[in-house]
C-alpha positions as CSV (number, residue, x, y, z in Angstrom):
1,M,162.7,-97.7,4.0
2,N,160.7,-100.4,5.9
3,D,163.3,-100.2,8.7
4,N,162.7,-96.5,9.0
5,I,158.9,-97.0,9.1
6,L,159.3,-99.6,11.8
7,S,161.7,-97.5,13.8
8,A,159.4,-94.5,13.6
9,S,156.4,-96.6,14.5
10,G,158.2,-98.0,17.5
11,R,159.2,-94.6,18.8
12,T,155.6,-93.4,18.5
13,F,154.3,-96.4,20.3
14,H,156.7,-96.1,23.2
15,K,155.9,-92.3,23.4
16,F,152.2,-93.2,23.6
17,I,152.8,-95.8,26.3
18,A,154.8,-93.3,28.3
19,Y,151.8,-90.9,28.2
20,L,149.4,-93.6,29.3
21,T,151.5,-95.0,32.1
22,D,152.6,-91.7,33.7
23,Q,152.6,-92.1,37.5
24,L,152.2,-95.9,37.3
25,S,154.6,-98.3,38.9
26,K,157.1,-100.3,36.8
27,P,155.1,-103.5,37.0
28,K,151.9,-101.8,35.9
29,T,153.8,-99.9,33.1
30,K,155.2,-103.2,31.9
31,F,151.8,-104.8,32.0
32,I,150.1,-102.0,30.0
33,S,152.9,-102.0,27.4
34,Q,152.9,-105.7,26.9
35,I,149.1,-106.2,26.8
36,L,148.7,-103.4,24.3
37,C,151.5,-104.7,22.1
38,G,149.9,-108.2,22.3
39,V,146.5,-106.9,21.3
40,L,147.9,-105.0,18.3
41,F,149.8,-108.0,17.0
42,S,147.3,-110.8,17.8
43,E,144.3,-108.6,16.6
44,N,142.0,-110.2,19.2
45,L,141.2,-110.0,22.9
46,I,141.8,-113.7,23.9
47,L,144.3,-113.6,26.7
48,T,146.4,-116.6,25.6
49,N,146.7,-115.2,22.0
50,I,147.7,-111.8,23.4
51,A,150.3,-113.5,25.6
52,S,151.7,-115.4,22.6
53,K,152.7,-112.2,21.0
54,V,154.7,-110.8,23.9
55,P,158.4,-110.8,22.9
56,Q,159.8,-112.5,26.0
57,P,161.5,-115.8,26.6
58,S,159.0,-116.7,29.3
59,R,156.6,-119.6,28.8
60,L,153.2,-118.8,27.3
61,T,151.4,-120.1,30.4
62,A,153.5,-118.0,32.7
63,I,152.8,-114.8,30.8
64,A,149.1,-115.6,30.6
65,K,149.0,-116.3,34.3
66,R,150.8,-113.0,35.1
67,F,148.3,-111.1,32.9
68,R,145.4,-112.7,34.7
69,R,146.9,-111.8,38.1
70,Q,147.3,-108.2,37.0
71,L,143.8,-108.0,35.7
72,A,142.4,-109.5,38.9
73,D,144.4,-107.1,41.0
74,S,143.0,-103.8,42.1
75,Q,142.0,-102.0,38.9
76,S,142.4,-98.4,40.3
77,F,145.4,-98.1,38.0
78,L,143.1,-98.3,35.0
79,K,141.5,-95.0,36.1
80,V,145.0,-93.4,35.9
81,V,145.4,-94.9,32.4
82,L,142.0,-93.5,31.3
83,F,142.8,-90.1,32.8
84,N,146.1,-89.9,31.0
85,Y,144.6,-91.0,27.7
86,L,141.8,-88.4,27.9
87,C,144.4,-85.7,28.7
88,L,146.3,-86.7,25.6
89,A,143.1,-86.5,23.5
90,R,142.1,-83.2,25.1
91,R,145.2,-81.5,23.6
92,R,143.8,-82.2,20.1
93,L,140.2,-81.0,20.8
94,D,138.5,-77.7,21.1
95,V,135.2,-76.5,22.7
96,D,133.2,-77.3,19.5
97,S,134.7,-80.8,19.0
98,L,132.1,-83.5,18.2
99,F,131.7,-86.5,20.6
100,I,129.8,-89.3,18.9
101,V,127.8,-91.4,21.5
102,D,126.2,-94.7,20.5
103,L,124.5,-97.6,22.1
104,S,125.8,-100.9,21.0
105,D,126.2,-104.5,22.1
106,I,128.8,-107.2,22.6
107,A,127.2,-110.4,21.4
108,K,128.4,-113.6,23.1
109,P,125.9,-116.2,21.7
110,Y,127.9,-119.2,22.9
111,A,128.8,-117.9,26.3
112,K,127.4,-119.8,29.2
113,K,129.4,-118.9,32.3
114,M,130.5,-115.3,31.7
115,E,129.8,-113.1,34.7
116,N,126.4,-111.4,34.7
117,I,125.7,-112.4,31.1
118,A,122.4,-111.0,29.9
119,T,120.1,-111.0,26.9
120,V,120.8,-108.3,24.4
121,R,119.8,-107.5,20.8
122,D,122.5,-108.3,18.3
123,G,122.6,-105.2,16.1
124,D,124.3,-107.0,13.2
125,K,121.8,-109.9,13.0
126,G,118.7,-108.3,14.5
127,C,118.0,-111.0,17.0
128,L,118.3,-111.6,20.7
129,V,121.4,-113.3,22.0
130,T,123.4,-113.5,25.2
131,G,126.0,-110.7,25.7
132,Y,126.4,-107.3,27.2
133,W,125.1,-103.8,26.4
134,C,127.7,-101.2,25.6
135,V,128.0,-97.5,25.4
136,E,130.6,-96.2,22.9
137,V,132.0,-92.6,22.8
138,Y,134.3,-91.3,20.1
139,C,135.6,-87.8,19.4
140,R,136.7,-86.0,16.3
141,D,139.8,-83.8,16.7
142,K,140.9,-80.7,14.9
143,D,142.5,-82.8,12.1
144,G,139.4,-84.9,11.5
145,I,141.0,-87.9,13.3
146,I,138.5,-90.1,15.2
147,W,139.6,-91.0,18.7
148,P,137.9,-93.8,20.7
149,V,137.1,-92.2,24.1
150,I,135.1,-94.8,26.1
151,L,133.9,-98.4,25.5
152,W,131.6,-99.1,28.4
153,P,130.1,-102.6,28.6
154,Y,127.6,-103.3,31.3
155,S,124.9,-105.8,32.2
156,L,121.5,-105.0,33.7
157,E,121.7,-108.4,35.4
158,A,124.6,-107.3,37.6
159,E,123.9,-106.8,41.3
160,G,123.1,-103.1,42.0
161,Q,123.3,-102.2,38.3
162,L,121.1,-99.2,37.4
163,S,119.1,-98.5,34.3
164,E,120.5,-97.8,30.8
165,N,119.7,-94.1,31.3
166,A,121.8,-94.1,34.5
167,Q,124.7,-95.7,32.7
168,I,124.6,-93.1,29.9
169,L,124.4,-90.2,32.4
170,E,127.2,-91.6,34.4
171,I,129.5,-91.6,31.3
172,L,128.5,-88.1,30.3
173,S,129.1,-86.9,33.8
174,L,132.6,-88.6,33.8
175,L,133.4,-86.7,30.5
176,D,132.1,-83.5,31.9
177,E,134.3,-84.0,34.9
178,H,137.4,-84.4,32.8
179,F,136.8,-82.0,29.8
180,G,134.6,-79.5,31.6
181,E,130.8,-79.1,31.5
182,G,129.8,-77.5,28.2
183,F,132.9,-78.7,26.4
184,G,132.2,-80.3,23.0
185,I,129.0,-81.3,21.3
186,Y,127.5,-84.8,22.0
187,V,126.0,-86.2,18.8
188,C,123.5,-89.0,19.6
189,D,121.1,-91.2,17.6
190,R,117.3,-91.3,18.0
191,G,117.6,-93.7,20.9
192,F,118.7,-90.8,23.1
193,D,115.5,-88.9,22.6
194,R,114.3,-89.6,26.1
195,L,113.3,-87.1,28.8
196,N,115.4,-88.9,31.3
197,L,118.5,-88.0,29.2
198,I,117.4,-84.7,27.8
199,E,116.2,-83.0,31.0
200,P,119.6,-83.4,33.0
201,S,121.4,-82.0,30.0
202,L,119.1,-79.0,29.7
203,A,119.7,-78.4,33.5
204,S,123.4,-78.2,32.8
205,T,125.5,-76.5,30.1
206,R,126.0,-79.8,28.2
207,H,125.4,-79.5,24.4
208,L,123.4,-82.3,22.8
209,S,122.6,-82.9,19.1
210,I,120.1,-85.8,18.8
211,R,118.9,-87.1,15.5
212,Q,115.2,-86.9,15.1
213,S,112.7,-88.4,12.7
214,G,110.8,-85.8,10.7
215,D,107.4,-86.5,12.3
216,T,108.6,-85.8,15.8
217,I,106.3,-83.5,17.7
218,V,108.1,-80.5,19.2
219,V,106.6,-78.3,22.0
220,L,107.7,-74.7,21.8
221,D,108.1,-72.3,24.8
222,N,104.7,-70.8,24.1
223,G,103.0,-74.2,24.2
224,V,102.5,-74.6,20.5
225,H,102.9,-78.1,19.1
226,I,104.7,-78.4,15.8
227,I,106.1,-81.2,13.6
228,G,109.9,-81.2,13.7
229,R,110.2,-81.1,9.9
230,D,108.0,-78.0,9.7
231,L,110.0,-76.3,12.5
232,V,113.3,-76.9,10.8
233,E,112.0,-75.6,7.5
234,H,110.6,-72.5,9.2
235,L,113.9,-71.8,11.0
236,F,115.9,-72.3,7.8
237,A,113.6,-69.9,5.8
238,A,114.0,-67.3,8.5
239,S,117.8,-67.5,8.9
240,R,118.9,-69.1,5.6
241,S,121.4,-71.2,7.5
242,W,121.1,-74.7,9.0
243,L,121.3,-75.0,12.7
244,V,123.6,-77.5,14.4
């Protein structure tokens, strides 16, 4: 029984790798396959630990060195991998699929020499630490399965780096480019309630659902100011159905 499970899992993994690495060279395909396998079995992102789980007779230092060389090489192949992955996810989505967008952080409190390390707020501990900001996007497919779409770390300390708003809009534009503008509904937390994010979306056909606090003041087309809670209650009383 266990052998059958392992065999089926292995076939599924190799099929997934084949999708991801379509149109890549053999060295890049080998690298993607090995590093994903290493991440799964080591359960962390430390390169030497990942290399230690690669089933090859090569020395650990040689494998880790090869991984570093591949990562330092031109990373244009990663765009191909992302494109292939999004194509695979697209098959399981429809026009009303939900895309969950969240702002997060990668805390590195003990890091001293990491490139462009910045000060961020640790969401778990509620304090300021060194690390990176991160934009996360997940989608929910037709079967209710959650797919990770993008994990986008960035630092405002990096040279030429634009604002947080610009980072978010760049990611949304990237997804529009792949899935098509107006595809899906982007579900966002209250932190996305900014004119710099809302106005570009209103100017396009992108669908946003942003969580609001009940005391938010909403300005209607006729210029009337109304509390968000009262507006929702009025709309529900008129239609007897909740709006998404």
